[in-house]
C-alpha positions as CSV (number, residue, x, y, z in Angstrom):
1,M,84.9,20.8,35.2
2,L,86.2,22.8,37.5
3,E,89.9,22.6,36.5
4,K,88.3,24.6,32.9
5,L,87.4,27.7,35.1
6,N,89.8,30.1,36.1
7,P,91.1,29.4,39.4
8,K,91.8,32.6,40.8
9,T,88.1,33.4,39.9
10,L,87.2,30.5,41.3
11,F,89.0,31.2,44.9
12,F,87.5,34.9,45.2
13,V,84.3,33.6,44.8
14,G,84.6,31.3,47.5
15,L,85.8,33.4,49.6
16,I,83.4,36.8,49.3
17,C,80.4,34.3,50.0
18,A,82.2,32.3,53.1
19,A,82.9,36.3,54.2
20,S,79.5,37.7,53.3
21,G,77.5,35.5,55.7
22,F,76.5,33.4,52.5
23,L,77.5,29.8,53.5
24,S,77.4,28.3,57.0
25,P,81.0,27.6,58.6
26,P,80.9,24.0,57.4
27,I,79.9,24.5,54.5
28,A,82.7,27.2,53.7
29,L,85.2,24.7,54.9
30,L,84.0,22.1,52.7
31,I,83.4,24.4,49.5
32,G,87.2,24.9,50.4
33,L,88.4,21.4,50.6
34,I,86.9,20.9,47.6
35,F,88.1,23.5,45.9
36,G,91.6,22.8,47.8
37,L,91.6,18.8,46.0
38,T,90.5,19.4,42.6
39,I,92.0,23.2,41.7
40,A,95.9,24.1,42.2
41,H,95.7,27.0,44.9
42,P,97.1,30.7,42.5
43,Y,98.0,32.1,46.1
44,P,98.9,29.4,48.8
45,A,101.5,31.3,50.3
46,D,99.3,34.4,50.1
47,S,95.8,32.6,51.6
48,G,98.1,31.1,54.5
49,E,99.2,34.3,56.0
50,L,95.6,35.6,54.9
51,A,93.7,32.9,57.1
52,K,96.4,33.1,60.2
53,F,95.7,37.1,60.4
54,L,91.8,36.8,59.7
55,L,91.6,34.0,62.7
56,K,93.0,36.1,65.2
57,A,91.2,39.1,64.0
58,S,88.0,37.4,64.1
59,V,88.6,35.9,67.5
60,V,89.2,39.3,69.2
61,A,86.2,40.8,67.4
62,L,84.2,37.7,68.8
63,G,85.2,39.5,72.0
64,F,82.9,42.1,71.8
65,G,79.8,39.4,71.8
66,M,80.8,38.1,75.0
67,N,80.7,38.9,78.8
68,L,83.5,39.4,80.6
69,H,82.5,37.3,83.6
70,E,81.6,34.3,82.0
71,V,84.7,35.1,80.3
72,L,86.8,34.8,83.3
73,H,84.8,32.1,84.9
74,A,85.3,29.4,81.4
75,G,89.2,30.4,81.7
76,R,89.3,30.1,85.5
77,S,87.4,26.6,85.0
78,G,89.5,25.3,81.7
79,F,93.1,26.2,83.3
80,L,93.0,23.1,85.2
81,Y,91.1,20.9,82.1
82,T,93.8,21.9,79.7
83,A,96.3,21.4,82.1
84,G,95.9,17.9,82.6
85,S,94.7,17.5,79.0
86,I,98.0,18.5,77.5
87,T,99.9,16.7,79.3
88,F,98.6,13.5,79.3
89,A,97.9,14.1,75.2
90,L,101.7,14.7,75.3
91,L,102.6,12.0,77.0
92,V,100.3,9.8,75.1
93,G,101.6,11.1,71.8
94,L,105.1,11.0,71.8
95,L,104.2,7.3,73.0
96,L,102.2,6.8,70.0
97,G,105.2,8.7,68.1
98,R,107.6,5.4,69.5
99,L,105.0,2.8,68.8
100,F,104.3,3.9,64.6
101,K,108.0,4.9,64.1
102,V,107.6,8.0,62.9
103,E,110.5,10.2,63.1
104,K,111.4,12.4,66.7
105,T,110.3,15.9,65.4
106,A,107.2,15.4,63.5
107,A,105.6,12.8,66.1
108,F,106.5,15.6,68.5
109,L,104.9,18.2,66.3
110,I,101.6,16.3,65.6
111,T,101.5,15.7,69.5
112,A,102.0,19.5,70.1
113,G,99.3,20.1,67.7
114,T,97.3,18.0,68.7
115,A,97.6,19.1,72.4
116,I,97.5,22.1,72.6
117,C,95.6,24.2,69.4
118,G,97.2,22.8,66.0
119,G,98.2,24.6,63.5
120,S,99.2,28.0,66.0
121,A,101.3,25.3,68.4
122,I,103.0,23.7,65.4
123,A,104.6,27.1,64.1
124,A,105.7,28.2,67.6
125,V,107.8,25.0,68.2
126,A,108.7,24.3,64.8
127,P,111.4,26.9,64.7
128,I,112.9,25.8,68.0
129,V,113.2,22.2,67.1
130,Q,114.7,23.1,64.0
131,A,111.9,21.2,61.7
132,S,112.6,21.0,58.1
133,D,109.5,22.3,55.7
134,E,108.8,18.5,54.8
135,E,108.7,17.7,58.6
136,I,106.4,20.6,59.3
137,A,104.1,20.3,56.4
138,I,103.4,16.5,57.6
139,S,102.2,17.7,60.6
140,M,100.5,20.5,59.3
141,G,98.6,18.2,56.8
142,T,97.6,15.3,59.5
143,V,96.2,18.2,62.0
144,F,94.3,19.7,59.1
145,I,92.9,17.0,58.3
146,L,91.6,16.1,61.2
147,N,90.6,19.4,62.4
148,S,88.4,19.3,59.4
149,V,86.6,16.4,60.1
150,A,86.2,17.8,63.8
151,L,83.6,20.4,62.2
152,F,81.5,18.7,60.9
153,L,81.7,15.3,63.5
154,F,81.3,16.7,66.7
155,P,78.2,18.5,66.3
156,P,75.7,15.4,65.4
157,I,77.6,13.3,68.3
158,G,76.7,16.3,70.8
159,W,73.2,16.1,69.6
160,A,72.6,12.4,70.2
161,L,73.9,12.2,72.9
162,H,72.3,15.1,74.7
163,L,75.0,17.1,75.7
164,S,74.4,20.3,77.2
165,Q,76.1,23.8,75.6
166,E,78.2,23.8,78.8
167,Q,79.4,20.3,78.0
168,F,79.8,20.6,74.2
169,G,81.6,24.2,74.6
170,L,83.9,21.9,76.9
171,W,84.5,18.9,74.7
172,S,85.0,20.7,71.8
173,A,88.0,23.2,73.8
174,L,89.6,20.5,74.7
175,A,89.5,17.8,71.8
176,I,89.0,20.1,68.6
177,H,92.4,20.9,67.8
178,D,91.9,24.9,65.9
179,T,90.7,27.6,67.6
180,S,88.7,27.7,63.9
181,S,86.9,24.6,64.3
182,V,86.2,25.2,67.9
183,V,84.6,28.5,66.8
184,G,82.5,27.2,64.3
185,A,81.1,23.7,65.9
186,T,80.3,25.4,68.4
187,A,78.2,28.4,66.6
188,R,76.3,25.6,65.2
189,Y,75.4,24.2,68.1
190,G,74.3,27.6,70.7
191,A,75.5,31.0,71.7
192,V,76.6,29.3,75.3
193,A,78.5,26.5,73.7
194,L,80.4,29.6,71.6
195,V,81.5,31.2,74.7
196,V,82.3,27.9,76.9
197,G,84.9,26.8,74.2
198,T,86.1,29.5,72.7
199,T,87.2,31.0,76.4
200,I,88.4,27.7,77.3
201,K,90.1,27.0,74.0
202,L,92.2,30.6,74.5
203,A,92.9,29.5,78.0
204,R,94.1,26.4,76.3
205,A,96.5,28.5,73.4
206,L,97.8,30.2,76.3
207,W,100.2,26.9,77.5
208,I,102.1,27.6,73.8
209,V,104.3,29.9,75.7
210,P,105.7,27.5,78.5
211,L,106.1,24.5,75.8
212,A,107.7,26.7,73.6
213,I,110.0,27.7,76.8
214,G,110.5,24.1,77.8
215,T,111.5,23.0,74.5
216,A,113.7,25.4,74.0
217,A,115.3,24.7,77.6
218,A,115.4,21.2,76.4
219,K,116.6,21.5,73.0
220,K,119.3,24.1,73.7
221,T,118.3,26.3,71.2
222,K,117.1,30.0,71.9
223,G,114.8,30.2,69.0
224,Q,111.8,33.0,68.7
225,I,108.8,32.6,71.2
226,R,105.5,33.7,69.7
227,W,103.7,35.1,72.2
228,P,99.8,34.7,71.3
229,W,98.7,38.6,72.4
230,F,95.9,38.6,70.4
231,I,94.5,36.5,73.4
232,L,94.1,39.5,75.8
233,F,92.7,41.4,73.0
234,F,90.0,39.4,73.0
235,C,89.6,39.7,77.0
236,L,90.1,43.7,76.3
237,A,87.1,43.8,73.7
238,A,84.9,41.3,76.3
239,V,85.8,44.4,78.4
240,V,84.2,46.9,76.1
241,N,81.0,44.6,75.8
242,T,80.5,44.3,79.3
243,Y,81.4,47.5,80.8
244,F,80.4,50.0,78.1
245,P,76.7,49.3,77.3
246,V,76.6,52.6,75.4
247,L,78.8,51.0,72.7
248,A,76.2,47.9,72.4
249,K,75.4,49.0,68.6
250,F,79.1,48.7,68.2
251,D,80.1,45.4,70.3
252,A,76.7,43.6,68.2
253,S,78.4,44.3,64.7
254,M,81.8,43.7,66.0
255,S,80.4,40.4,66.9
256,T,78.7,39.6,63.7
257,L,82.4,40.7,61.6
258,G,84.2,37.8,63.7
259,R,81.5,35.5,62.7
260,L,82.1,35.9,59.3
261,G,85.5,36.8,59.5
262,L,85.9,33.0,60.8
263,T,83.8,31.2,58.0
264,A,86.3,33.7,55.7
265,T,89.0,31.1,58.1
266,L,87.4,28.1,57.6
267,Y,87.3,28.4,53.7
268,L,90.9,29.8,53.4
269,I,92.1,27.1,55.4
270,G,90.1,24.4,53.4
271,T,91.7,25.3,50.0
272,G,95.3,24.8,51.9
273,L,94.7,21.2,51.9
274,S,95.7,19.7,48.8
275,R,96.3,16.5,47.6
276,A,99.8,17.0,47.8
277,T,99.7,17.7,51.2
278,I,97.4,14.5,51.7
279,K,100.0,12.1,50.3
280,K,103.2,13.9,51.7
281,V,101.4,13.2,55.1
282,G,101.8,9.1,54.8
283,I,100.1,6.6,56.7
284,R,102.5,6.3,60.6
285,P,102.3,10.1,61.4
286,F,98.5,9.8,60.0
287,L,97.5,7.3,62.5
288,Q,99.5,8.6,65.4
289,G,97.7,12.0,64.8
290,V,94.0,9.7,64.3
291,V,95.0,7.4,67.7
292,L,95.8,10.3,70.0
293,W,92.7,12.4,68.4
294,I,90.7,9.3,69.3
295,I,92.2,9.1,72.7
296,V,91.5,12.5,73.4
297,G,88.5,12.8,72.7
298,S,87.3,10.0,73.6
299,L,88.5,10.0,77.6
300,S,87.6,14.1,77.6
301,L,83.5,12.9,76.3
302,A,83.9,10.0,78.7
303,L,85.2,12.0,82.2
304,I,82.3,15.3,81.1
305,L,79.9,12.7,80.5
306,K,80.2,11.4,84.5
307,G,80.4,14.5,85.8
308,I,84.2,14.5,86.3
309,I,84.9,17.5,84.1
310,A,82.2,20.2,84.5
311,F,82.0,24.1,83.5
């Protein structure tokens, strides 16, 4: 029935509903997924570019609602955790790629996306390893599928295990692929979880730079490194919120816009996941991604519950 309606009209109606706050982040993602899986996307390339820009702009806007001292505390705490988590995920991911006989480049991209920050990490290292369009699509598809599942799955698990907001924010930052779903999941859980999750996730995203440099050195290539400048602007926004109380109303408005922007981003990400992408992923790369994600998520959760990792 949906296919009989104008795809362009449906796309923009969904986008407007998501951006207006009429939809919650999980519902926006769900509606986007339904659209992507049932209708031919009218603007696939433009939608993808908009999602990338909107994600970065929304994260910066969210900074206007955060206290700099909390951001710095979370960043310091998260630096060592993310270093250990990323190193472990890279080693295990590459081993799993060999075990499931996944093509080396695709296996590396899936591993990098799981270890650091999903699609952003894949986009950063793909040119350096000279990945083909098909290898990029396979790795992106694997990560996006699991990223979508995480947004729905993590909050109920957190509530069932009675995780504190700090614990849930830390777990989400270490175990969910993309920043968009970390923000979406932690925003459902609570304001403190949002601060912890977003900040530690951004600290994790900074590892894109050393990974890209290390990959370029190993491959002996001179691919362009994409620096995550938006993280600096996020910190500057937190500075404004912390030290310029006269701008309180402006800060609150920007923070609200950031939340709405993230909801719209999740909708756009959902619309980009098509049946063709799922078919292209294939069983072996998807198994690599699933098993690696389960190992990283389960181990980080166990360490948090035991108090070995704490905020």
